[in-house]
ROLOKE-704774 format. One line per 8 residues: number of its first residue (from 1); for each residue x, y, z of N, C-alpha, C. Coordinates in pm, 1 decimal. Layout:
BEGIN
NUM = X/Y/Z/X/Y/Z/X/Y/Z ~ ...;
END
This chain:
BEGIN
1 = 81.2/-119.8/0.0/0.0/0.0/0.0/85.1/125.5/0.0 ~ 204.1/114.6/59.6/291.0/231.2/68.1/333.7/278.3/-70.3 ~ 359.2/182.9/-160.0/406.0/218.4/-293.2/298.6/291.1/-372.9 ~ 174.4/249.7/-358.7/66.6/310.1/-436.4/-14.4/411.0/-355.2 ~ -9.3/401.8/-225.5/-89.1/489.7/-141.0/-32.2/629.3/-127.1 ~ 100.0/641.3/-118.2/159.7/773.6/-100.2/139.9/865.9/-220.1 ~ 157.5/820.0/-345.1/126.6/910.7/-456.3/-19.5/953.8/-458.3 ~ -109.7/862.1/-425.6/-251.3/896.8/-420.2/-278.0/995.9/-307.9;
9 = -213.3/976.5/-194.5/-228.5/1068.6/-82.9/-177.1/1207.5/-118.2 ~ -65.9/1214.7/-190.7/-12.6/1343.9/-234.1/-111.1/1412.8/-327.3 ~ -170.6/1338.2/-420.2/-268.4/1397.3/-511.3/-391.1/1449.5/-437.1 ~ -443.0/1371.5/-344.2/-563.6/1412.4/-271.5/-533.9/1532.1/-181.0 ~ -424.5/1525.7/-107.1/-390.5/1635.3/-15.9/-357.6/1762.8/-93.2 ~ -285.5/1750.4/-202.7/-252.0/1867.3/-283.7/-375.2/1930.1/-345.6 ~ -465.4/1847.1/-395.6/-587.6/1899.4/-455.0/-673.7/1967.8/-349.7 ~ -683.4/1907.8/-230.8/-760.0/1968.8/-123.3/-698.9/2101.7/-81.1;
17 = -566.7/2106.1/-69.9/-499.1/2230.0/-31.0/-521.9/2339.9/-134.5 ~ -509.7/2306.5/-262.0/-530.0/2405.9/-366.8/-675.7/2452.9/-369.3 ~ -769.0/2360.9/-347.7/-910.4/2399.4/-342.9/-937.4/2494.0/-225.3 ~ -884.0/2461.4/-107.7/-902.7/2547.9/8.8/-836.0/2683.3/-11.4 ~ -720.2/2683.0/-72.3/-649.9/2807.5/-101.0/-731.1/2893.7/-196.2 ~ -786.6/2831.8/-298.8/-864.6/2904.8/-397.8/-996.2/2955.2/-338.4 ~ -1055.1/2880.5/-246.1/-1184.9/2915.8/-190.6/-1176.4/3019.8/-79.3 ~ -1081.2/3004.7/12.4/-1082.6/3085.5/133.4/-977.1/3194.9/140.9;
25 = -877.5/3190.9/57.8/-772.4/3293.2/62.9/-797.3/3392.4/-49.8 ~ -809.9/3517.3/-12.0/-835.2/3622.2/-110.7/-723.5/3726.1/-102.8 ~ -622.4/3703.6/-183.4/-511.4/3797.9/-191.7/-495.9/3838.1/-337.7 ~ -416.4/3938.5/-361.5/-401.8/3987.7/-498.4/-323.4/3891.5/-586.6 ~ -237.3/3812.5/-530.2/-153.4/3721.2/-607.7/-200.8/3576.4/-595.6 ~ -331.6/3554.1/-590.1/-383.1/3419.0/-569.3/-351.9/3328.0/-687.2 ~ -354.6/3380.1/-809.9/-323.6/3296.4/-925.8/-179.1/3248.0/-922.6 ~ -88.1/3335.1/-882.2/51.8/3295.6/-871.6/72.3/3195.5/-759.0;
33 = 2.6/3215.2/-647.7/14.6/3121.4/-535.3/-38.8/2983.7/-573.4 ~ -148.8/2979.3/-646.4/-204.8/2851.3/-689.7/-112.5/2784.3/-790.6 ~ -53.7/2861.2/-881.7/40.1/2803.3/-978.6/162.8/2746.3/-908.6 ~ 212.6/2816.0/-808.4/328.4/2767.9/-733.4/294.5/2642.1/-655.1 ~ 179.1/2640.0/-588.8/137.4/2521.0/-513.7/112.7/2402.8/-606.5 ~ 59.1/2428.5/-723.9/38.0/2321.7/-821.5/170.3/2262.3/-866.9 ~ 268.3/2348.0/-894.8/399.3/2298.6/-936.8/464.8/2215.8/-827.3 ~ 453.1/2259.4/-703.0/511.4/2184.9/-591.6/440.7/2051.2/-573.5;
41 = 307.5/2051.4/-584.0/231.9/1927.7/-567.7/265.9/1827.8/-679.1 ~ 275.9/1874.1/-801.6/306.9/1783.4/-911.7/448.1/1728.3/-900.1 ~ 542.4/1810.2/-855.4/679.5/1762.5/-833.9/680.7/1656.0/-724.5 ~ 607.1/1680.5/-615.1/600.5/1583.0/-505.9/534.1/1453.8/-552.7 ~ 433.4/1464.5/-637.7/368.2/1345.7/-692.0/466.8/1264.2/-775.4 ~ 541.8/1328.7/-862.3/642.1/1258.8/-942.0/750.4/1197.4/-856.0 ~ 787.3/1267.0/-748.1/888.7/1214.2/-657.6/840.1/1087.6/-589.2 ~ 715.1/1086.7/-544.7/664.2/969.1/-474.9/639.6/852.2/-569.4;
49 = 628.0/878.1/-697.7/612.2/768.2/-792.7/736.7/681.1/-800.3 ~ 852.8/739.7/-777.8/977.3/667.4/-796.7/1054.6/646.5/-667.9 ~ 1003.7/684.2/-555.3/1085.6/682.2/-434.4/1086.5/548.4/-362.3 ~ 1017.0/446.3/-412.1/1009.4/320.6/-339.5/1069.7/203.2/-414.9 ~ 1163.0/228.9/-502.9/1229.1/117.9/-569.0/1332.0/58.0/-473.8 ~ 1357.5/-71.7/-487.1/1450.1/-139.3/-397.1/1592.5/-142.6/-451.3 ~ 1614.2/-87.5/-567.7/1746.8/-82.7/-626.6/1825.0/29.9/-560.3 ~ 1948.7/0.4/-523.9/2033.8/103.1/-465.4/2079.2/195.1/-577.4;
57 = 2049.9/321.8/-560.2/2080.9/419.0/-664.5/2207.9/495.2/-628.9 ~ 2287.7/519.4/-729.6/2402.9/606.4/-712.8/2361.0/744.6/-761.3 ~ 2332.1/831.1/-668.2/2286.5/964.0/-705.4/2402.7/1060.5/-703.8 ~ 2403.2/1146.7/-797.8/2504.7/1249.7/-803.9/2439.4/1382.6/-772.7 ~ 2513.2/1467.7/-710.1/2459.6/1598.0/-675.9/2441.2/1682.3/-800.3 ~ 2520.9/1658.3/-905.2/2510.6/1737.2/-1027.1/2376.2/1713.2/-1097.3 ~ 2332.4/1587.8/-1101.9/2204.2/1557.3/-1165.2/2090.3/1620.2/-1086.9 ~ 2093.6/1607.9/-955.5/1987.5/1667.1/-873.2/1987.2/1819.0/-884.7;
65 = 2105.4/1879.1/-890.1/2113.7/2023.8/-906.3/2057.5/2067.0/-1041.3 ~ 2089.7/1993.6/-1146.9/2040.1/2028.0/-1280.1/1888.7/2014.7/-1287.1 ~ 1834.0/1908.3/-1230.5/1688.1/1889.8/-1229.5/1622.2/2001.0/-1148.6 ~ 1679.1/2034.8/-1033.7/1622.6/2141.1/-951.0/1631.7/2275.9/-1021.3 ~ 1740.7/2303.3/-1091.4/1756.1/2428.4/-1165.9/1652.3/2437.7/-1278.0 ~ 1631.0/2329.0/-1349.9/1529.1/2327.6/-1455.5/1391.5/2347.8/-1394.8 ~ 1365.9/2284.5/-1280.4/1237.1/2298.7/-1211.5/1212.5/2444.5/-1171.6 ~ 1308.1/2506.3/-1108.5/1293.7/2646.0/-1066.1/1275.0/2736.9/-1187.0;
73 = 1348.9/2712.5/-1294.1/1334.2/2793.2/-1415.0/1194.3/2779.9/-1473.5 ~ 1140.5/2657.9/-1476.3/1005.5/2638.5/-1528.7/899.3/2701.1/-1438.7 ~ 918.8/2696.3/-1307.3/823.8/2760.8/-1216.5/824.7/2911.6/-1238.6 ~ 942.5/2970.3/-1247.2/952.5/3114.0/-1271.1/893.7/3149.1/-1407.9 ~ 916.0/3062.6/-1508.2/860.7/3084.5/-1641.5/708.2/3078.4/-1637.9 ~ 653.5/2979.7/-1567.5/507.9/2965.1/-1563.2/441.4/3077.1/-1483.4 ~ 513.3/3137.8/-1390.3/460.1/3252.3/-1317.0/467.6/3380.8/-1398.6 ~ 540.3/3378.2/-1508.2/550.0/3495.6/-1594.2/657.1/3593.8/-1552.8;
81 = 748.6/3553.4/-1466.2/855.5/3642.9/-1423.2/967.4/3651.0/-1525.1 ~ 981.8/3548.8/-1607.0/1076.9/3549.3/-1717.7/995.6/3547.0/-1846.0 ~ 1028.1/3635.1/-1937.7/954.6/3638.8/-2062.9/1052.5/3665.5/-2176.7 ~ 1075.9/3563.1/-2257.6/1162.6/3575.0/-2374.4/1074.5/3554.2/-2497.4 ~ 1052.0/3657.6/-2577.9/956.8/3647.4/-2688.8/988.4/3536.7/-2788.7 ~ 1115.2/3513.6/-2817.0/1152.1/3409.9/-2913.9/1111.1/3271.9/-2862.6 ~ 1133.9/3247.4/-2736.0/1097.8/3118.7/-2676.8/945.1/3104.0/-2673.6 ~ 874.1/3213.3/-2646.4/727.7/3208.2/-2648.3/675.1/3169.9/-2786.2;
89 = 735.8/3223.6/-2890.4/693.7/3190.6/-3026.8/719.7/3043.0/-3056.1 ~ 834.6/2993.1/-3013.2/867.0/2851.4/-3034.9/769.5/2762.6/-2958.2 ~ 740.7/2796.9/-2832.5/646.8/2718.1/-2753.3/507.6/2718.8/-2815.1 ~ 463.9/2834.1/-2865.0/332.5/2841.4/-2929.5/329.2/2763.2/-3059.8 ~ 436.8/2766.2/-3135.2/443.2/2693.4/-3261.6/441.1/2542.6/-3239.1 ~ 517.1/2496.4/-3142.5/524.5/2353.7/-3114.3/397.7/2306.6/-3042.6 ~ 331.5/2393.5/-2968.8/207.3/2358.2/-2901.8/224.6/2322.7/-2755.6 ~ 328.0/2374.8/-2691.4/346.0/2350.1/-2548.7/243.0/2431.8/-2472.3;
97 = 162.4/2363.3/-2394.1/57.8/2430.0/-2316.9/81.7/2406.0/-2168.9 ~ -13.4/2448.0/-2088.6/-3.1/2428.6/-1944.5/-0.3/2280.8/-1908.6 ~ -70.2/2199.7/-1985.5/-70.5/2055.0/-1961.1/70.2/1998.6/-1978.8 ~ 142.4/2045.4/-2079.8/279.0/2000.0/-2101.6/367.3/2036.7/-1982.8 ~ 354.1/2158.8/-1932.4/435.3/2199.6/-1818.2/398.8/2119.6/-1693.6 ~ 271.0/2088.0/-1674.2/231.8/2005.1/-1559.9/292.3/1865.7/-1570.3 ~ 290.1/1807.2/-1689.5/351.9/1676.1/-1707.3/502.8/1684.4/-1688.0 ~ 562.6/1795.5/-1727.5/706.5/1814.3/-1709.6/741.8/1825.8/-1561.2;
105 = 657.1/1890.4/-1481.4/680.2/1896.9/-1336.8/677.6/1757.2/-1275.4 ~ 583.3/1674.2/-1318.4/576.6/1536.7/-1268.1/701.5/1459.5/-1308.7 ~ 743.1/1474.8/-1434.8/862.1/1404.7/-1483.4/987.1/1448.8/-1405.7 ~ 1000.6/1577.0/-1378.6/1117.6/1625.0/-1304.7/1119.7/1570.7/-1162.1 ~ 1004.7/1557.0/-1098.9/1000.4/1494.9/-966.6/1039.7/1349.3/-973.1 ~ 994.4/1279.2/-1078.3/1029.8/1139.9/-1099.3/1181.1/1124.2/-1118.8 ~ 1239.5/1210.3/-1199.8/1383.6/1203.6/-1226.8/1462.8/1242.0/-1102.4 ~ 1414.5/1337.5/-1025.7/1484.6/1379.6/-905.1/1494.5/1266.7/-804.8;
113 = 1393.6/1180.3/-799.5/1394.6/1068.7/-703.9/1484.3/955.0/-749.7 ~ 1511.2/944.6/-878.3/1592.1/831.5/-925.6/1739.9/860.3/-918.0;
END
């Protein structure tokens, strides 16, 4: 149950937290707060998907640092604090949407745990 229960628990708790935040907290930056909480929840979900393997992993700090740097860059990008017009045009042309970034947050959590 631990292997399958913890990712489900993260999804339920994260969804409940985001719902409560959206319902009861009224601040000017609520959209940014919800986007940040969503990114953290999806990263935690991806992390719990891979954290229970019995294989001994040789983790390097460089890989974890690179994954964390990409994660922080994507969070800042999704909040709109970084805006590069050329990259926006490429993302729009290729069709990267919010769903793609959400899946990327899950993947980065998965990779961070391995």
